[in-house]
Backbone as JSON Lines, residues from 0, in Angstrom:
{"i":0,"aa":"M","n":[110.71,69.56,40.74],"ca":[110.95,68.97,40.31],"c":[111.03,67.85,41.34]}
{"i":1,"aa":"A","n":[109.74,68.61,42.65],"ca":[109.92,67.67,44.17],"c":[108.43,66.52,42.98]}
{"i":2,"aa":"E","n":[107.32,67.45,42.35],"ca":[106.48,66.6,42.19],"c":[106.8,66.06,41.27]}
{"i":3,"aa":"G","n":[107.38,66.29,40.14],"ca":[107.89,65.11,38.78],"c":[107.79,63.67,39.7]}
{"i":4,"aa":"I","n":[108.94,64.24,40.87],"ca":[109.62,62.88,41.2],"c":[109.06,61.96,42.15]}
{"i":5,"aa":"A","n":[107.93,62.37,42.83],"ca":[107.04,62.19,44.23],"c":[105.92,61.38,43.13]}
{"i":6,"aa":"R","n":[105.61,62.43,41.8],"ca":[104.54,61.64,41.16],"c":[105.33,59.79,40.65]}
{"i":7,"aa":"A","n":[106.23,60.66,40.58],"ca":[107.09,58.84,39.03],"c":[107.08,57.48,40.51]}
{"i":8,"aa":"H","n":[107.25,58.18,41.7],"ca":[107.63,57.43,42.77],"c":[106.3,57.09,42.83]}
{"i":9,"aa":"F","n":[104.97,57.45,43.32],"ca":[103.71,57.06,43.58],"c":[102.79,55.99,42.86]}
{"i":10,"aa":"D","n":[103.52,56.9,41.46],"ca":[101.77,57.22,40.48],"c":[101.94,55.15,40.37]}
{"i":11,"aa":"G","n":[100.3,54.7,40.41],"ca":[100.64,53.19,40.81],"c":[100.6,52.77,42.37]}
{"i":12,"aa":"S","n":[100.25,53.57,43.14],"ca":[100.81,52.82,44.53],"c":[99.37,53.3,44.56]}
{"i":13,"aa":"K","n":[99.19,52.0,45.72],"ca":[97.87,51.71,46.49],"c":[97.74,53.65,47.28]}
{"i":14,"aa":"G","n":[96.01,53.38,47.11],"ca":[95.62,54.57,47.69],"c":[95.65,55.64,47.17]}
{"i":15,"aa":"D","n":[94.48,56.87,46.78],"ca":[94.77,57.43,46.09],"c":[95.59,58.71,46.45]}
{"i":16,"aa":"F","n":[95.89,59.2,45.65],"ca":[97.05,60.6,45.93],"c":[97.17,61.64,44.76]}
{"i":17,"aa":"F","n":[96.96,62.6,45.44],"ca":[96.67,63.99,44.74],"c":[98.04,64.17,44.58]}
{"i":18,"aa":"I","n":[99.42,64.73,43.84],"ca":[100.58,65.68,44.47],"c":[100.44,67.01,43.28]}
{"i":19,"aa":"G","n":[100.98,67.37,43.97],"ca":[101.03,68.53,43.53],"c":[102.47,69.62,43.79]}
{"i":20,"aa":"S","n":[102.6,70.99,43.93],"ca":[103.58,71.44,44.19],"c":[102.7,73.32,43.7]}
{"i":21,"aa":"A","n":[103.32,73.58,45.0],"ca":[103.49,75.21,44.77],"c":[104.93,76.2,45.12]}
{"i":22,"aa":"G","n":[104.98,76.63,45.02],"ca":[105.84,78.42,46.16],"c":[106.03,78.6,46.88]}
{"i":23,"aa":"V","n":[106.39,79.47,47.96],"ca":[105.93,80.01,49.39],"c":[106.44,81.54,48.32]}
{"i":24,"aa":"A","n":[107.05,81.57,46.61],"ca":[107.49,83.05,46.82],"c":[107.74,82.65,45.66]}
{"i":25,"aa":"A","n":[106.38,81.64,44.63],"ca":[106.39,81.68,43.44],"c":[105.72,82.51,42.49]}
{"i":26,"aa":"M","n":[105.52,82.99,41.07],"ca":[104.58,83.4,40.22],"c":[103.92,82.58,39.46]}
{"i":27,"aa":"D","n":[102.46,83.26,39.35],"ca":[102.16,81.46,38.79],"c":[102.26,81.74,37.61]}
{"i":28,"aa":"G","n":[101.99,80.48,36.88],"ca":[102.34,80.51,35.38],"c":[102.95,80.32,34.91]}
{"i":29,"aa":"L","n":[103.85,80.23,35.18],"ca":[106.13,79.79,34.71],"c":[105.88,79.12,34.38]}
{"i":30,"aa":"L","n":[107.08,78.66,33.19],"ca":[106.82,77.7,32.57],"c":[107.98,76.68,33.61]}
{"i":31,"aa":"T","n":[107.88,75.45,34.01],"ca":[109.41,74.46,34.65],"c":[111.06,74.93,33.99]}
{"i":32,"aa":"S","n":[111.29,75.12,34.69],"ca":[112.41,75.77,33.73],"c":[113.28,74.51,32.64]}
{"i":33,"aa":"P","n":[113.77,74.88,31.45],"ca":[114.53,74.36,31.14],"c":[115.75,73.2,32.35]}
{"i":34,"aa":"E","n":[115.69,73.24,33.22],"ca":[117.64,72.88,33.55],"c":[116.34,71.77,35.2]}
{"i":35,"aa":"A","n":[115.14,72.02,35.0],"ca":[114.35,71.55,35.86],"c":[113.94,69.9,35.07]}
{"i":36,"aa":"V","n":[113.37,70.08,34.02],"ca":[113.21,69.74,32.47],"c":[114.21,68.23,32.38]}
{"i":37,"aa":"A","n":[115.55,68.86,32.47],"ca":[116.45,67.88,32.09],"c":[116.78,67.33,32.97]}
{"i":38,"aa":"A","n":[116.66,67.5,33.88],"ca":[117.01,66.53,35.53],"c":[116.53,65.63,35.32]}
{"i":39,"aa":"L","n":[115.2,66.21,35.29],"ca":[114.4,64.82,35.64],"c":[114.32,64.05,34.44]}
{"i":40,"aa":"D","n":[114.18,64.42,33.03],"ca":[114.1,63.83,31.75],"c":[115.59,62.79,32.12]}
{"i":41,"aa":"R","n":[116.73,62.87,32.91],"ca":[117.91,62.15,33.2],"c":[117.53,61.01,34.22]}
{"i":42,"aa":"R","n":[116.34,61.08,34.87],"ca":[115.82,59.88,35.56],"c":[114.98,59.76,34.92]}
{"i":43,"aa":"G","n":[114.36,59.9,33.62],"ca":[113.22,59.15,32.81],"c":[112.19,59.41,33.89]}
{"i":44,"aa":"I","n":[111.84,60.64,34.29],"ca":[110.63,61.32,34.41],"c":[110.41,62.52,32.99]}
{"i":45,"aa":"G","n":[109.54,62.47,32.8],"ca":[108.5,62.95,31.64],"c":[107.69,64.27,33.08]}
{"i":46,"aa":"F","n":[107.94,65.19,32.33],"ca":[107.64,66.56,33.35],"c":[106.66,67.98,32.56]}
{"i":47,"aa":"T","n":[106.75,68.44,32.97],"ca":[106.14,69.68,32.19],"c":[104.88,70.19,33.39]}
{"i":48,"aa":"G","n":[105.25,71.09,33.56],"ca":[104.3,72.57,34.64],"c":[104.85,73.66,34.58]}
{"i":49,"aa":"R","n":[103.59,74.46,35.27],"ca":[103.76,75.26,35.21],"c":[103.88,76.46,36.94]}
{"i":50,"aa":"S","n":[104.13,76.84,37.34],"ca":[104.31,77.68,38.87],"c":[103.31,77.85,38.96]}
{"i":51,"aa":"K","n":[103.41,77.85,40.16],"ca":[101.77,78.63,40.87],"c":[101.94,78.53,42.47]}
{"i":52,"aa":"A","n":[101.92,79.84,42.96],"ca":[102.14,80.11,44.8],"c":[100.95,79.47,45.75]}
{"i":53,"aa":"L","n":[101.52,79.04,46.69],"ca":[101.36,78.6,47.48],"c":[99.41,79.4,48.29]}
{"i":54,"aa":"T","n":[98.46,79.12,48.64],"ca":[97.72,79.63,49.28],"c":[97.4,79.05,50.68]}
{"i":55,"aa":"P","n":[95.86,78.99,51.1],"ca":[95.98,79.13,52.9],"c":[94.78,78.29,52.43]}
{"i":56,"aa":"E","n":[94.05,78.2,51.35],"ca":[93.67,76.89,50.23],"c":[94.47,75.87,50.56]}
{"i":57,"aa":"M","n":[94.7,75.31,49.77],"ca":[96.09,74.45,48.79],"c":[96.12,73.94,50.69]}
{"i":58,"aa":"I","n":[96.72,74.57,51.93],"ca":[97.08,73.92,53.31],"c":[95.56,73.26,53.91]}
{"i":59,"aa":"Q","n":[94.49,74.24,53.77],"ca":[93.54,73.37,53.79],"c":[92.95,72.02,53.68]}
{"i":60,"aa":"K","n":[93.87,72.18,52.11],"ca":[92.78,70.79,51.25],"c":[94.37,69.33,51.33]}
{"i":61,"aa":"A","n":[95.36,69.98,51.72],"ca":[96.1,68.77,51.95],"c":[96.14,68.42,53.43]}
{"i":62,"aa":"D","n":[96.69,66.72,52.65],"ca":[97.71,65.58,54.17],"c":[98.59,66.43,54.34]}
{"i":63,"aa":"L","n":[99.07,66.74,53.57],"ca":[100.69,66.77,54.01],"c":[101.82,68.4,53.16]}
{"i":64,"aa":"V","n":[102.38,69.22,53.67],"ca":[102.67,70.55,52.92],"c":[104.53,69.8,53.71]}
{"i":65,"aa":"L","n":[105.39,69.34,52.41],"ca":[106.64,68.89,52.62],"c":[107.08,70.73,52.25]}
{"i":66,"aa":"C","n":[108.0,71.04,53.46],"ca":[109.28,71.57,52.69],"c":[111.04,72.13,52.74]}
{"i":67,"aa":"M","n":[111.11,72.56,51.59],"ca":[112.38,72.24,51.31],"c":[113.22,72.71,52.24]}
{"i":68,"aa":"T","n":[113.37,74.12,52.9],"ca":[113.83,75.37,53.9],"c":[112.87,75.77,55.24]}
{"i":69,"aa":"S","n":[113.61,75.74,56.58],"ca":[113.38,76.17,57.21],"c":[111.98,77.7,56.7]}
{"i":70,"aa":"S","n":[112.81,78.42,55.99],"ca":[112.3,79.95,56.18],"c":[110.8,79.57,55.15]}
{"i":71,"aa":"H","n":[110.34,78.76,54.4],"ca":[109.76,77.77,53.64],"c":[108.71,77.09,54.58]}
{"i":72,"aa":"Q","n":[109.22,76.7,55.71],"ca":[107.5,75.54,56.08],"c":[107.0,77.73,57.22]}
{"i":73,"aa":"A","n":[108.24,78.08,57.27],"ca":[107.51,79.28,58.84],"c":[106.53,79.92,57.32]}
{"i":74,"aa":"A","n":[107.32,80.13,56.76],"ca":[106.14,80.69,55.11],"c":[104.62,80.28,55.13]}
{"i":75,"aa":"A","n":[105.06,78.78,55.55],"ca":[103.99,78.06,54.79],"c":[103.21,78.07,56.47]}
{"i":76,"aa":"A","n":[103.79,77.96,57.34],"ca":[102.61,77.84,59.04],"c":[102.05,79.87,59.2]}
{"i":77,"aa":"H","n":[102.37,80.15,58.23],"ca":[102.55,82.06,58.5],"c":[100.9,81.94,57.19]}
{"i":78,"aa":"L","n":[100.74,80.63,56.35],"ca":[99.8,80.83,55.33],"c":[98.97,80.08,56.49]}
{"i":79,"aa":"A","n":[99.71,79.34,57.54],"ca":[98.24,78.71,58.22],"c":[97.56,79.52,59.34]}
{"i":80,"aa":"A","n":[97.82,80.59,59.8],"ca":[97.11,81.38,60.21],"c":[97.07,80.53,61.87]}
{"i":81,"aa":"G","n":[98.11,80.01,62.34],"ca":[97.63,79.21,63.75],"c":[97.08,78.77,64.14]}
{"i":82,"aa":"D","n":[96.42,77.36,62.94],"ca":[95.12,76.62,62.99],"c":[96.42,75.81,63.32]}
{"i":83,"aa":"T","n":[96.14,74.93,64.09],"ca":[97.18,73.59,64.98],"c":[96.22,72.81,63.72]}
{"i":84,"aa":"E","n":[95.77,72.32,63.51],"ca":[95.37,70.78,62.59],"c":[96.25,71.47,61.31]}
{"i":85,"aa":"L","n":[96.24,72.34,60.78],"ca":[97.13,72.78,59.59],"c":[97.88,72.72,59.59]}
{"i":86,"aa":"L","n":[98.91,73.21,61.1],"ca":[100.21,73.53,60.78],"c":[100.97,72.13,61.33]}
{"i":87,"aa":"D","n":[99.89,71.44,61.61],"ca":[100.32,69.97,61.84],"c":[101.08,69.06,60.58]}
{"i":88,"aa":"R","n":[100.42,69.42,59.63],"ca":[100.6,69.34,58.08],"c":[101.91,69.62,57.92]}
{"i":89,"aa":"I","n":[102.71,70.36,57.8],"ca":[103.39,70.63,57.48],"c":[104.67,70.32,57.97]}
{"i":90,"aa":"H","n":[105.45,69.99,57.06],"ca":[106.95,69.52,57.22],"c":[108.47,69.48,57.01]}
{"i":91,"aa":"L","n":[109.45,69.76,57.54],"ca":[111.01,70.12,56.47],"c":[110.53,68.38,55.66]}
{"i":92,"aa":"L","n":[110.85,68.59,54.26],"ca":[111.19,67.35,53.84],"c":[112.1,67.11,54.06]}
{"i":93,"aa":"D","n":[113.59,67.22,54.62],"ca":[114.14,66.46,55.11],"c":[114.26,66.41,56.77]}
{"i":94,"aa":"P","n":[113.69,64.83,57.08],"ca":[113.59,64.73,58.63],"c":[115.02,65.37,59.4]}
{"i":95,"aa":"D","n":[115.96,65.61,59.31],"ca":[117.27,65.93,59.61],"c":[117.0,67.29,60.0]}
{"i":96,"aa":"G","n":[116.28,68.2,59.78],"ca":[116.2,69.22,59.65],"c":[117.0,69.89,58.18]}
{"i":97,"aa":"G","n":[117.44,69.49,57.77],"ca":[118.61,69.89,56.63],"c":[117.7,70.85,55.58]}
{"i":98,"aa":"G","n":[118.0,71.68,55.38],"ca":[117.35,72.58,53.98],"c":[117.61,71.39,52.56]}
{"i":99,"aa":"V","n":[116.92,72.08,51.54],"ca":[116.93,71.35,50.3],"c":[116.97,73.13,49.5]}
{"i":100,"aa":"A","n":[118.14,72.93,48.75],"ca":[118.98,74.64,48.19],"c":[117.36,74.38,47.72]}
{"i":101,"aa":"D","n":[117.42,75.2,46.78],"ca":[116.59,76.11,45.59],"c":[118.05,75.97,44.37]}
{"i":102,"aa":"P","n":[118.27,75.33,43.31],"ca":[118.93,75.32,42.38],"c":[117.91,76.58,41.04]}
{"i":103,"aa":"I","n":[117.62,77.77,41.53],"ca":[117.16,78.7,39.88],"c":[118.45,79.3,40.04]}
{"i":104,"aa":"G","n":[118.77,79.74,38.92],"ca":[119.37,80.79,38.2],"c":[120.85,79.58,38.52]}
{"i":105,"aa":"Q","n":[120.6,78.91,38.9],"ca":[122.11,77.71,38.98],"c":[122.59,76.99,38.05]}
{"i":106,"aa":"G","n":[124.13,76.59,37.22],"ca":[123.66,75.74,36.78],"c":[122.71,73.95,36.52]}
{"i":107,"aa":"Q","n":[123.32,73.29,35.48],"ca":[122.32,71.73,35.28],"c":[123.75,70.82,36.11]}
{"i":108,"aa":"E","n":[124.19,71.15,36.67],"ca":[125.08,70.47,37.61],"c":[123.85,70.27,38.65]}
{"i":109,"aa":"V","n":[123.83,71.6,39.6],"ca":[123.02,71.19,40.78],"c":[121.29,71.7,40.26]}
{"i":110,"aa":"Y","n":[120.88,71.01,39.48],"ca":[119.94,70.93,39.37],"c":[119.93,69.54,39.8]}
{"i":111,"aa":"D","n":[120.92,69.28,39.03],"ca":[120.91,67.48,38.59],"c":[121.14,66.81,40.41]}
{"i":112,"aa":"R","n":[121.85,67.68,40.97],"ca":[122.09,66.98,42.53],"c":[121.54,67.46,43.32]}
{"i":113,"aa":"V","n":[120.06,68.3,43.48],"ca":[118.92,68.53,44.02],"c":[117.8,67.7,43.03]}
{"i":114,"aa":"A","n":[118.12,67.14,41.85],"ca":[117.21,65.86,41.28],"c":[117.36,64.65,42.79]}
{"i":115,"aa":"E","n":[119.27,64.57,42.22],"ca":[119.03,63.08,43.82],"c":[118.84,63.13,44.82]}
{"i":116,"aa":"Q","n":[118.34,64.38,45.35],"ca":[118.45,64.55,47.0],"c":[117.11,64.77,46.55]}
{"i":117,"aa":"L","n":[116.55,65.09,46.66],"ca":[114.85,64.9,46.53],"c":[114.37,63.36,46.02]}
{"i":118,"aa":"A","n":[114.79,63.07,45.2],"ca":[114.47,61.82,45.03],"c":[114.79,60.54,46.21]}
{"i":119,"aa":"K","n":[115.69,61.27,46.65],"ca":[116.25,60.39,48.14],"c":[115.05,60.59,49.58]}
{"i":120,"aa":"L","n":[114.73,62.18,48.77],"ca":[113.8,62.19,50.34],"c":[112.88,62.15,51.06]}
{"i":121,"aa":"I","n":[112.15,62.64,49.38],"ca":[110.74,62.39,48.78],"c":[110.11,60.88,49.47]}
{"i":122,"aa":"P","n":[110.61,59.77,48.64],"ca":[109.63,58.75,49.18],"c":[109.42,58.0,50.85]}
{"i":123,"aa":"P","n":[110.22,57.92,50.83],"ca":[110.78,57.91,52.54],"c":[109.7,59.1,53.44]}
{"i":124,"aa":"R","n":[110.32,60.46,53.58],"ca":[109.82,61.42,54.53],"c":[107.82,61.33,53.96]}
{"i":125,"aa":"V","n":[107.43,60.84,52.62],"ca":[106.28,60.89,52.39],"c":[105.71,59.81,53.54]}
{"i":126,"aa":"E","n":[106.23,58.55,53.02],"ca":[106.07,57.24,53.77],"c":[105.92,57.53,55.38]}
{"i":127,"aa":"S","n":[107.03,58.08,55.72],"ca":[106.89,57.86,57.42],"c":[105.77,58.48,57.32]}
{"i":128,"aa":"L","n":[105.87,60.12,57.16],"ca":[105.13,61.32,57.84],"c":[103.09,60.47,57.2]}
{"i":129,"aa":"L","n":[102.78,59.6,56.87],"ca":[101.28,59.47,56.31],"c":[100.7,58.0,57.09]}
{"i":130,"aa":"A","n":[102.28,56.86,57.38],"ca":[101.61,55.72,57.61],"c":[100.66,56.12,58.43]}
{"i":131,"aa":"P","n":[99.95,54.53,58.82],"ca":[99.51,54.43,59.64],"c":[99.27,54.31,61.11]}
{"i":132,"aa":"T","n":[99.23,55.51,62.06],"ca":[99.69,55.53,63.39],"c":[99.07,54.16,63.82]}
């Protein structure tokens, strides 16, 4: 859902963006859940995709890695293998330190709430972290 929301917000923005998503415990190739697709559809966002596991190479190519929880952030940091430059790219999505719960296995209402939370957090967080200093 985060990828779909980010694409919808930043598509057509100034600059050249590549937006992708990957999970620290994801299995490669699984389809986006029907609940996630429905939550995005309710927001007017068409999306299809497949899961992929986060790799050290993805972090190396990224300008920014946003994590839903502190445990995701720790897992991504582990993949960065202590490289300070890479560690500086890895941030929690919620700047207040709160986590975004993974809705997997829960009902549509939970997916809809998470989509709402992502839509509120992603644009300002990306803009603040990628703003020129």
